[in-house]
Legacy VTK file of the C-alpha trace (Angstrom):
# vtk DataFile Version 3.0
C-alpha trace
ASCII
DATASET POLYDATA
POINTS 60 float
286.864 147.394 -63.983
287.802 145.713 -60.315
291.892 145.667 -61.743
291.398 149.545 -62.686
289.890 150.496 -59.419
292.309 148.622 -57.001
295.961 150.477 -58.909
296.183 148.289 -62.273
298.066 150.784 -65.036
296.379 149.123 -67.874
293.685 146.131 -68.814
293.163 144.499 -72.206
289.782 142.669 -72.624
289.970 140.794 -75.966
286.587 140.049 -77.751
287.198 137.199 -80.092
283.991 137.515 -81.671
284.641 140.991 -83.219
288.182 141.020 -82.938
288.255 144.118 -80.553
289.993 145.115 -77.715
289.072 147.254 -74.551
291.986 148.933 -73.314
291.030 149.928 -69.644
293.298 152.617 -67.709
293.254 154.443 -64.629
290.176 156.287 -63.420
287.921 153.754 -65.062
288.604 155.346 -68.530
287.299 152.762 -71.716
288.692 152.872 -75.097
288.091 150.796 -77.814
290.766 149.304 -80.049
290.167 147.481 -83.760
292.172 145.944 -86.832
295.412 148.339 -87.179
294.850 150.184 -83.929
298.110 150.807 -81.859
297.520 149.726 -78.512
298.334 151.986 -75.506
300.954 150.344 -73.752
302.772 150.725 -70.432
305.532 153.482 -70.835
308.302 151.865 -69.182
307.695 148.891 -72.033
309.194 149.884 -75.657
306.765 147.957 -78.221
304.412 148.664 -80.825
301.198 146.571 -81.223
298.379 146.258 -82.861
294.755 144.206 -82.529
295.467 142.799 -85.614
298.584 141.474 -84.528
297.406 140.298 -81.402
294.631 138.066 -82.700
297.225 136.848 -85.775
298.990 135.573 -82.562
295.905 133.917 -81.392
294.569 132.015 -84.416
297.729 130.638 -85.102
LINES 1 61
60 0 1 2 3 4 5 6 7 8 9 10 11 12 13 14 15 16 17 18 19 20 21 22 23 24 25 26 27 28 29 30 31 32 33 34 35 36 37 38 39 40 41 42 43 44 45 46 47 48 49 50 51 52 53 54 55 56 57 58 59
């Protein structure tokens, strides 16, 4: 939340216990992503990424 309050455009908090990602957005809006959910990416970055992909890479 500190980063969000101080101008960060997007934060991801990874929870390895349940393989989920919390997305924290400006104005401290929070969204939960799981499994095949596509993560929101900064507009200037052309990338599609799912929660499953992140945790697959981390477990490799």
